[in-house]
N, C-alpha and C positions, 0 to 999 in steps of 0.2 A: 787749224784743221786743214788737212789736205783736201783737194777737190774730190779725190777718190773716196775718202771717208764721208764727205758730204753726200755724195751720190748714194752711198750705202745707207745713210740715214734716210734719204728720200725713199729708197726702196722699202725700208722698214715702215715708213709712213704711208706707203702705197701711193706715192706721188712721182710724177715725172717732173722734169725741170719746167716745161711749159705750165703744168698744173700748179706747181709751187709758185711760180712767178705771178700767175693770175690770182692765186689765193692771197698773196701778200702785197699785191699791186706794185710790183717792181718790173723794170724792163728785163726781158729775157736776155737781151744783149749784155746787160750788166752782169748777170749771173754767168753767162757763157765766157765773159772776159776773165773770170776767176780761173777758168780752165787753163788759160795760157799761163797765169801766174802760179798755177798748181796749188793754190791756197785760197781759202775763203775767209772773209772777215769774221771776227768773233760773233757779231750780232746775227749774221746769216747762219753760222754754225749753231748758235744757241737756239734759233728758231727751228731749224731742222731737227735738232736733238729733242726739243720739246714735242714737236709733231710726231716723231717716231715713238717716243715714250707714251704719249697720249693714245696713239693708235694701238700700240701693244696692250694698253690698259682697257681698250674698248671704248674710249671716249670719242665722241663725235666732234673732233677739233675743227673740222671744216665748217660746220655750222657755227661754232663759237667764233671763228675768225670772220666768217661772212656777216655775222650779226654786228661786228664792229663797224661795218659800212666804211671800210678803208677806201681812200681815193687815190688813184694813180696820179703821180706828179708828172706833169708835162713840162718840158723845157719851153720857155717862152722867148721867142725872138732870136734865139742864138743864130739860126741860119739866115734870118732876114737881115740882121744888122750888117753882115758882110755884104750882102747884095745891095742893101741900101747905100752903104758907104761907097761901093763901086759906082753906082748910078750917080751919086752926088759928085764923085770925082770926075766922071765923064762930062757932067754939066759945066764944070769949071773950066 
C-alpha cells in the first residue's frame, strides 16, 4: 500500500499519524520513515484498513484497542553500548 493510501485510511478512521502511533504503541518515527519509502508494510496497512472500516461502521475501535493494554517497546541500550565501548577504549 502506498503511504498516500495509508493516510487516506487514517482520515477515514478519523486519526492523525500521532494518534495512530499512540493507539497502536509504535514510534511515530517508524511510521514517518515509510513516507520516504512511499510504501507501508502489510501489517500497518491492514491495521489502518480495519480501523477505517470499524469507524465507518460506527464501532468504537479506539476503546477496543485501548482495552488491549498494549505496551510501547523501547530500545534497550542501543545508544549506551557505543558510548560504553568508547569509554572502555579510552581506558586502554
